[in-house]
C-alpha positions in Angstrom: -0.2 74.4 35.6 -1.6 72.1 33.0 -5.3 71.2 32.9 -4.6 67.8 34.3 -3.0 69.2 37.3 -5.9 71.6 37.9 -8.3 68.7 37.7 -6.3 66.8 40.3 -6.3 69.9 42.6 -10.1 70.3 42.2 -10.8 66.7 42.8 -8.6 66.6 46.0 -10.3 69.8 47.2 -13.8 68.7 46.6 -15.7 68.5 50.0 -17.7 65.5 48.7 -14.5 63.5 48.9 -13.8 64.7 52.4 -14.1 62.5 55.5 -17.2 63.1 57.6 -17.1 65.5 60.6 -18.0 63.6 63.7 -18.5 65.1 67.2 -20.7 67.0 69.5 -22.5 69.9 67.7 -23.0 73.4 68.9 -26.0 75.0 67.1 -25.2 78.4 65.6 -28.7 78.8 64.1 -31.4 76.6 62.6 -29.3 75.7 59.6 -25.7 76.0 60.9 -23.7 73.8 63.3 -20.2 73.9 64.7 -18.6 70.5 64.9 -15.0 70.3 66.3 -14.4 73.9 65.3 -15.8 73.7 61.8 -18.8 75.7 60.7 -21.2 73.4 58.8 -24.3 74.6 57.0 -27.1 72.0 56.6 -27.4 71.0 52.9 -30.6 72.0 51.0 -32.3 73.9 53.8 -32.7 77.5 55.0 -33.7 78.6 58.4 -34.1 82.1 59.9 -31.0 83.7 61.3 -30.7 83.6 65.1 -31.7 87.2 65.7 -34.4 87.2 63.0 -38.0 88.2 63.9 -41.1 86.8 62.3 -44.8 87.4 62.9 -47.1 84.8 64.4 -50.7 84.2 63.2 -51.9 87.2 65.3 -49.3 89.5 63.7 -47.2 89.6 66.8 -43.4 89.6 66.4 -41.5 86.6 67.8 -37.9 85.4 67.6 -38.3 82.7 65.0 -34.6 82.4 64.4 -34.0 81.7 68.1 -36.9 79.3 68.1 -35.4 77.3 65.2 -31.9 77.2 66.8 -33.3 76.1 70.1 -35.5 73.4 68.5 -32.5 72.0 66.7 -30.3 72.2 69.8 -32.9 70.5 71.9 -33.4 67.8 69.3 -29.7 67.0 69.0 -29.1 67.1 72.8 -25.9 65.4 73.7 -25.9 63.0 70.8 -22.9 62.7 68.5 -23.4 64.2 65.1 -22.0 63.0 61.8 -21.9 65.4 58.9 -21.1 64.2 55.4 -19.8 67.1 53.3 -21.4 67.8 49.9 -19.9 71.2 48.9 -18.4 74.5 50.2 -20.6 77.6 50.1 -19.5 81.1 49.1 -18.5 81.9 52.7 -16.2 78.9 52.9 -18.5 76.9 55.1 -18.8 73.1 54.6 -22.3 72.3 53.4 -23.3 68.8 54.6 -26.0 66.3 55.4 -25.8 65.8 59.1 -27.2 62.9 61.2 -27.6 62.3 64.9 -27.6 58.5 65.3 -29.2 57.5 62.0 -31.7 60.4 61.9 -31.2 63.0 59.1 -31.2 66.3 60.9 -31.6 68.2 57.6 -34.9 66.4 56.9 -36.0 66.7 60.5 -35.6 70.5 60.4 -37.6 70.7 57.1 -40.3 68.6 58.7 -40.5 71.1 61.6 -41.4 73.9 59.2 
């Protein structure tokens, strides 16, 4: 395949050119959603995994991953989510900026700490 053909293939496969994913979201963990059967990682954030433990100020273990996932799920509620793809990660997940109504969920999660 010539270099022009490869460039065309790359441009067509670029998630940034993809249509947004719109639908109800299931929260997998604090930085990953499932929208209409597609796993979507929130762009530019990292949250604890669902089963991850952290220590509170008193040094006691707590399920910080579960807390992050529940906070995001509660915040989204039943609202429709729109995710605008930015890239694909090494695991094949779409990486996107997601919104519920006009609210940037990525920014909201960062703001929650």
